[in-house]
N, C-alpha and C positions, 0 to 999 in steps of 0.2 A: 622478632619476629616467630619464635617458635610457635607462638599459640597459630597460626596459618596453617600449620604442615599438616595437619588431620586432615584439613579439606583439600591438601593438594595432593592425597597419596593416590597414586593410578587406583583402581580401581581391582586391576588384577592382581594385586595384590591380597585382596581381599576375599575375590571373589570367584579367580581362580581364570585361566588363562581362555577356555571358550566361551564362555559367558560372557567375561570386559571385550573380547574381539566380535561380537554381536551388540555391544551397546555402542561400541565405536564407532562400528560402519554403519550400522543403521538407524542409530539415536543418539549420535554423535554426544556420547555421552562416556570421558575419558577419567575422570576423577569423583573421587567419593563428594566434593562440593560438589560437582557438574547432576549424579545421583540423586544429592539429596533435595536441587533447587528442579530435578521433573518431577512436578508434580503432579498428583490423579487427577483425572479430568473433571470427574464426576464420584459420585459414590453410590452405591445398591446398598438398600435398605434390604435385610434377610427379611423384614417384617416380623411383626407381630404376629402371634400364631392362628393357622387357619382351619377350621373345622373343616373334614374330608368333604362334608355336601356343599358348602361354600368356594370353592373351591375357583377364583377368575383363571380366567383363558388368558394365556400368555403374560402372566405376572409372576414375579418372584414371590415366592411363598416360603412361607418356615411353617414346619407341623410337626407335632410329636404321634408321633402312634405306635403300634405294637405289629411286630412281622407276624405276617397270619400263616403265610408260606413262600417257599423261594425253590429255584428250581434251575436247573441249567439247561437250554433248548441247544441246543444242532444247529448248523445251516451249513448251506456251502457245500455239501456232501461233507460234512465235518469237518471244514477247512476254518467255518466260524463259531462263535461261540457266544452265547446270550446271557444272562442272567435277569430272572425275570423274579421279580417280589412284589409281593400282596402285604400292603399296608389293612390297619383298621384301627379305629379310631373309635369306635364303638357309634358314629355316627354315618358315616358309608366307606368305603373301602377306595382305595388310590394305586395303580400300579408304578413300582420304580422298574428302570430297563436298566441293564449297564454292560457295554459291550467288549469287547475283545482284550487289551491286557486288563482292562477297571473290571473285569469282572471276578480276578483272586482273594483280593481284600473282603469285598464286600459277601464274598460268598462263605467265608471263614466266621465272620463275624455278624452277620444280619440271617442269625438262626431263630425259626419260630418260638414266636412266647418273647421274644429280648423287644425292650423297649430301648426307643432311639427318636432325637429329633430331625428331619429333614429340611434342606433348604433348597429349592432348585426354580427353575423355572418351567408354569404349568402348560404341557400341549395334547394336543389329542392325536391319541395314533387308533386305526378299529375302533370307532366311536367310544372308545375310554379312555381318560384323562388320565396324562400322568404324567413322568419327572423321569427325563433323561439325565444317568447321569449326576445325580443328587450331591451335595458335599453331606454329610451325617455327623451328628456326634453320639455316642453312645450313653442311655441314660440307667443303668443300673446300680446305682446308689442306692446303699441301704436306707438314707437317710431321706424324706421327701421333702424335706428341706432346703436340704443340698442341690436334688434333683432339680427342683422350681428355682433355685438361683442359678442354674447353668442352663436351665432354659430361659430366662430372662437373658441371660451374659449373652448367649448365642444367640438368640434372635431377636435383639437390639443392636447386635454389630455394624457399623456401618465399616462396609467392604470398600474400599478401596479402587475405583478400574482407572488404570493407568494408561496415557496415551504409548500403545506397545507398537510391534510390526511381527510379520507374520513368521520373524525368526525364534522371535520371544515375547511371548505373550503377558499380560496382564498381573497374573497372581504370581510369574516366576520374576516379574521386576519387585513385584512385592517382596518377596522374599532375600529379593536382594537388597531393599532398604531396610527389612529389619537387620539384618549384618551391617549399615554404617549406624544406623539411626542412633547409637551412641556417642558417635564424635560427632552430634547436633550440637551438643553442650558445648564444642570447641568454637563455633560460630563466634566470627567478630563481628558485634553489631557494628553497622553504618551510625545508625542518626544517633546524634547529641541527643544524651540522659535527658535534659529539657523539653526538647521536642517530644521523645518519646512519652516522658511521662506527664506532661502538657495536653497530649493526645488522647490518654489513657490507652498508650497500643503496648500491646503483650511484650519480654525481650525475646531475639529471634530465636534461641534457641527452643523456647518453650512455643513459636507460630513454628516452627520446621519441624517437632515433633506432634504439633496439632494436629496441622494440617495433611499429615501421610497416617496418624493413628488416631484419628476422634473416636470419643467417647460417645460424645454427643452431634448435633449441629451447630449448635452455638461456639464450641470448639474449632469448626470450621470456619465460620464467619469471624472468629475472632483474628483466625489467622491468617485469613485472608487478606482482613483490612491490616493487617499489622505488614507482610509483603510486599500488598498493592503498593504502599508509604514507601516501602525500602526502596521500590521499581521506580516512580515516580521522582523522590527524592536524589535518587544519586544520578539520574539525568537530569533531573533540571541543577543538581551544583555545575553537571561536568558546563551544561549551556553557559550557566549561570560563570563560571569561570571564563569561556571561551568571550564572554560579553565582555565582562571584567580586563581582561588581556588587553582585548580591542581598545577599551578606551584608554587604556595606557597609551597605545601607540600616537606617533605623532601623524600627523597629517597637515599637510599645504589648507591653509583656509581658504574658498576660494568667492570669493564677497561678489558681488554683483557691479557690473560699470554700464554707470549710466550714457545713452547715448550706442551701445557695442551692437552686435550682433544680434542679442538675442531681442532688442527693442526693434531692431529692424526686421524680423523676422515676425514679430508680432504685430508691426503694423500692416504686414502682406495677409494676415490672415484673415479668410472672409465671411468668417464665423466668430463669436463668443465663446470663451470656455466656458466650461459645465460648474458648477458650485461645488461639484466633486472635485475636478479638474485644480479647482483655484484650492484647494484647502489642502487636495497633498500637494501640489507644487510647494507650496507655502511649507510644510513637514520637511519635504522633501532640502528647500532652499536653506532651511535654516539648519541643515544639519554639514551642508556644504561650507557652511560659514563659520563652522569651528572648526578647530585645531586637532580634532580625533577622527578617525576614519568615520562617514559614515557606516553604516550596514543596515538594509532598509528594503524588505520585500516588500511589495509591489503587488497587490491582487487588485483583478479588475475581469468582469468577464469579456468575454472575444466581441469586442468593437466598443470596449467604455473610452478610446484614444488613447490606452495607454504610452502608444508609441509616440504620440504628442509629447506626454508631458512627460518622456525620459531625453526626447532630442531636447526641449528648452533648455533640460539641465544640462546636456552636452556641450550648447551654445555658451549657457551661463561659463562654464568651467571653459571653456573653449576662448571666452570672452576676458576671463581671466587667467591668461597664459599659458593653462594645462591642454591635455589633449583628451577624448575620450575613447573609450573605445567599447565596439557594442558586439557582445558574441553570443552567434545563436546556433543553434544546433543541429541546424543541415543546410549544406548548401545550396539549396532547391531556398532555404528560407532566410539564409544571408543574402542571397542574389536579391529576395525581391525585398527586405531592408531597405538594399541599399538603393535599388530604385525609389522605394516612397522615401527617402529620406531625402535625395536629391529632387525628386520630384515637390516634395513639400518646402528646400529650401531654397530655389529655382538658383536665381542667379548668384548668392551666396554661398551656392555648393562650388561655385567657380573658381574659389580665390585662389590667392599667390601666395603671401605669408600669412602665418599663423594670428590670430587675434589683430586683421587689418580689415576692421567692421566694413571700409568702404568696398572693399574687393571678396569678404568672405575670407574662407577657408577651400580648402581639399580633402572633398570625401572619399575615401579611399577604402577598397574590396579587396579584401586578402583571405584565400579559401586553398583548399588545398591539392585542387584541380586547376587552379589557375596555370596559364605559360611561362616559361626561364623569365623573361623579358619583363612581365606584365608586372610580375609577381616579384623584381628586382627591383622595379621603381615602384611597385609599394614600397617597400622595405625603407628603399632612401628615402619614400616621401615622409618616414612613420622615425627614421633616426634623427632627422635633420628639423623635424617639427612643420616643416609643409603643408603637412596634412594634421588638420584639427580633429577631424572624424574619422577611426577607420572601423568598417563592421567587417564581419570573420565568422568563419569555425573556427572551431580547436586548434586549427593551423594559428591562431594567435597567440597558444601555450608554447609553442616552439622555440628552445634556446635560442634560434635564429634571430628573433623578432624583439628590437633593440627599440624606445621609443624617446623622443626627445627630454617631454615629462611628462607622463600618463599621469592624468587627475583624477577619471573618473572611468569604472569598469560596470559597465549594461548589462546583466544575462537575463536573456529572453529564457522563458521555460525551464525554471529551475529545476523542475522533478529530473532533467537531464545532465543534468552537474553535480560531480559531487563535490565535498567541500575542497577536496585536496586541488581539483579543479580551480576551484574559486582562488584559493593559496598561490598556486603556479601565476596566476594573470599579475595577482597583486603584488606579485614581487618585482614585475617589471617598473615600478614606478620606483623614481627615487626616493622618497617616501613613501607607506602605505598611499593606494589611492580610495578615493570615494567607493561604495560597492551599491548599486541599484541591482536588485533582481526583480525582474517580474513574470507572471506566473497568471495564466486565466482559467487556470483549474482553482474555482473557488475551495477557497481550506476551511473546514471546519475550524474555528477556533481553538481548541483543544488541539490539533494536529497540529495546530500552527507552534502550536508551543513545545508542543512534544518535539516535531520533526524539525522547525525552523527556529528552533527558538533561542537562538542566538543572534535573531536578525527581530528588527524592528520593526511593526508592519502597520501597511497602510492600505485603504481600502477605496475603490471606485467603484460606486455602486448604482451610479446614474447609466444610461446610456445616453449619448450626446443627439441633438433633437437631428429628424430627420432620420434615424435607422428604424425601419421597416419592421410592423410583429411578423412574426413565424408560427405560423399553425403547423403543427406537426398531428402525424395518424398511425395507427398500428394499420399496417396489410397481415391482416393472417393467410397467407399463400395459398397452405393446405385447404382450411376449412372452407375457404373463400375464392377458389381462386379466381372469381370474374372480375373481385375487389382489383386482385395484379394487373390487371389487362387497363382495367380502367388510371391505376398509376400509371402504365404506359401513356395512356391517351394525356393525361392532364399533361406531363412533361411536353409530350409534341405541341398542346397548346400552347404553354409557356413558350417552346421554340418560337411557333408562330407567330407567338403576340412581341416576336425581336427578343427573348431571353435566352440564356444559358442552361442549363442543367448538371448537375454530377451523378454518377453513380458510385457507392462506395461497398467495395467487396473486400470479405477479410483475406483472400489469397491471389498470389499472383498467378498462378497456373505454370500449366508446362512441369506437371509433376515435381511445382518447386520444395526442396528438404525443408527448406526454413523461410515458413513464411510469413509476413511482416506481421510481427506482433496479431497472430492470430489467435482470435476472441478463442475462448473454451466455452462450451455450455457447461452449466451449472449443474453441480452433481445430480448423477441421478437422475438426468433428463437423455433421451435417447439420440439429440441432435448428431452423434458422435458418428448414425449409422450410416452417412454418405460424410465425403469428405465436404471441406465450406467451399462457397461457390466463389469460380476463379475471374478476375478479370478479365483474362485471353478469352477464355469461354463466353463470359457473357457477352463482350462487347462485342463477340461475331454472332453469337444469337440474335443482342439488337438489333442489329445491321442486315439482317435475316429476314428478321421479326417484325416487331412492333415500331421499332423505328426504324424502318429501311426510307435512305432516301436524307437521310439529314447525317452532319459531318461528326464522326464520332472519332473520339483517339482515345490512348490509352496510356496509363501513368502510372511506374510503379519502383520501388528503388531500388530496383536491379538496372534498373536501363544506366547508358553513360551519364554524366552529369548533364554534356550538354545536350545531349537527346531532351530530357529532362526539361530543363529551361527554354529548348526550343516550344516544346509541348505546351508548357505554362504560360510561356510571352504569347504564342496565337491563339489560347484561350481567353488570356487576358485582353488579346488585341479584338477579341469575338470572331475570329476564324474558324471557332474550333463549336458547334452546339450543344457536344455530349462529351464530356471527362469521364471513361470508364476509369477508374484509381483503386489505388490502395489506401490504407491512413494516411501515406505521405501527405496527404492536405491537410491534413489534421487539424495544423498548425501554421498560424501564421497567410495564407493562401489567401489574397484578398480579389476579388474579381465581383464586383460591384454588380454587375448585369445579370450574375448568378442568381436565378430566384428558387430552382429547385432542385432538392436534391433526394436519391431512391436509397437507402442502404439496405442491401442484402444480407440475407442472415442475421437480422439486424444482432439479435439473443447472444451471440458471439461476439459483444465489444462490451465494453464496461457502460454504466452509467456515464461516468463523467468522460467518457471519451467519444462516445454517442453526443450529448453538450455540447464539446467540441467542436464533433464533425460538423452538427448542426448550426452552428455559428458563424458556420462558410455561405450562408443562404439571407435573401433580405440586409444586404451589406446596402443597397443601395437604398431611392426611393418605393422600390414595391417592393410589395411583401411576400416575406419568405416562405417556402414550402417544404416540407421533409417528413418522406412518408420511411415508415421504418418495415420493413419486411421482414416475416419471422413464419417459421411450421411451427415454431413451436407450440404442444399443447396451451389451449386456452385457460387451463387450470393450474398451467406450472410458474413457476418462481421468474422462468428467464421471463415471461408474459408481462407478470405483474412488474417486471423490471423496465421494459418498454411500456407499460401504459403509464408509471410515474412519469418518465420520460418525456410523454405525449403529452403528459399533464400540466406539467409548469417548465417556462422558462428559467427561472431560480434555481441560480447555478449552487449555492450554498442549501438551498433546500436537497437538490438533487445529493449532494455531496456526502449530504447526511444521509440520504438513503441509501446511499453507494457502497460508505462504512458501513451501515448496518447488513448488507449482504454478503460483503465478500469478507474474509479475514482479513481485519485489519492488516496482520502484516502483510498484505500485496501492498500497500496503500503507504506504508510507511516506508518498505524497502524500496520500491521506487524512488521515495522522495529523497533519498540522503543516504548517510554509511549504516555501516553495520550496529550501530549501538541499539536498534530497533529492534535487531534479535534477543537482546536480554528482557524483550517484555511479556512475562508469563500469566501471571496475575492480572493484570493494568488493563483495563481495556482504554482505548482513548475516548470511542464515543462515552462509554455510562460513567466513567471516574473523571469529571472532567472536573468536579468539585473538585476530589483529589490533588489532578494536576495543575491546577490552579492554587492550591493552598500550597499545594512544595513549590512551585516555584518562586511563590513570594520567601518562603523558609531558607530556601536555598540563594536568595538574593541576599537577608538580611546574616546568614551564615558567612557568603562571598567577603560581601565589604566589609564584614568586622573582623575576619582571618580568610585573605585571599591566597594562602598558598596553606592552608590547614594544616597549620602547623600543630594547634591544642584538639584538633580532631583526628591524629593517627589512623583510626579506624575506619573512619571516612576515607581517607586517601587512601585506604589500602584496597577499598571496595571498586575507587575511581579505578586505581591503575587496573584491576583486575579486568572492568568495561572497556578503559579502552586499549588497553593489551590488546582482545577480542577484536575489537572493534579496527587494530591498527592492522590486525591478521587478514581481515577480511579488504583492505581496502588492498592489502598485498596480493590476495586470491584474485580480487579484480582485476588488479593494474593491469 
């Protein structure tokens, strides 16, 4: 293991305490390996030589010229010092300026008559072209050839620009990298030699040198290709090993039971299943019939009928003598799932004993805020097997919860549950239960491979018959205030036609310190000038103004669970016309009579969030309307984002746009564990081919050598990746 040690050296041993402290605190860099994997963000070209008469404004240039004169000027009553140097190259003149402490060295070196090469960014001051604080190299070589060589080397150099912080700028990071770069030779190469040679990738030590100190653009490309493969491959091996380990686990096969509850349930369905639902069901039932635990991700647009597919899988497991648990991210959702499942099952949900198809089974709810008596009864029903189906929040994961025979776990909205929570629930079965994860957030294929790479994927992409189209429009409140007035008229019209509406705001109000998922305007936009609109304020304005006389209620995450449930129940029952809410309604709220939604400050929400919210309307037979209200400027990226949402109802198309517009780290970070933080050069959007190829290679390697005995370097890289991962789990703990 000696070979790894150079990478594990703490930076303070090599760089000195002060620099190492800043790197640790502000850039999360602690060891030589961390710094070597801190790659340049881009490269500045000093550029070929430019004649002084042809200098482009605001660009980086390199010029060779002679000093015509140099003089120090005082300002601020002698407290400030400025060195002004005039250059000439025979074609024109250019001014250089140096300030403060930067005056001393150039004042001694840049004497009239001396020739030098200067690099910097061209600006204008007092209608004259100038370079402020340029870097320079003196060229007083006797040999003209030597001087030409020096000019070529200097001008052609690619200067790495590092991700930096206020306390440590890029050039100081570059100097630190120079200090540790020799250690790159000791890099342990995780790629199997056959893979590396087969794909023509450069060795890792060489890739590290080339990415930090490239001689040419081809160096950068070769280094990035190689490092991209490292990241994709190591991650895919971690996921492939997880999948492989899962296939080695035993599980109880849950085969079909003719004449059971599932058949009785299907007989009561008032509609036929879509082709998509049938195809996905076949995949799920196929998995349930095997003696290894199913691990499947079910992706489906809002309203594509995922809950029905999941319920049929749960009934199949109950028929076969097992129990099924459905895990929802919030109490409101758990209660709602419980309501819709019991309604769909009818008298089958009022059963006595498990598996008694004539009587059905008990469907219990388990959440953190239940009363003691109800909770005790629910726990008892689970341990005796009286309840075949339980629906709850992560209260289900607690130690006190015991099952008679847990056969299937259904997780709703995956990105809110980490891997470790899934594992905790899985450990409740006598043998590992089957696992079905549902998400309404469409996930591009590459992200699915990277984030949910330990799951097989099924996609429901047909909407059931009877779902209505949703029309979406952007309402530019600032440029066209009358559009906003018209939006409120439209809401009133919907209510007069017997329908209901949502109004969504990014903030709760009352100066809430922790706004629920408060959307952030995109960088460089000025929407920050006022706080985001709040539920409490908007509700009051609407009640006094454009929606006066309508029944308006509010809903947000800081309300008591009982109050929340009460409001939701009354809204579902049609006793509330307009519900003003935060994003608590984003997932799973099902009110078919709600046809209109107005999203205030829509530019503060992400693309997929807007798509999720919009899916709450048009769930019945009447068409839906979604109005995206924004004060963002017409030419801003925020408005472009809103126009994209208004233009398509295709969630997969939107998820791609979303990924391209946000740092993908956000998308991945929401999704699961800390592994993703290791992606530095791999782009989940652009590198689809690399990720798919890496997955294939990883599957092959793991199938042939599951414990990686023959690939100790790969094991080392994997341990480094997963250690970091575990730390992040603990931090999130």
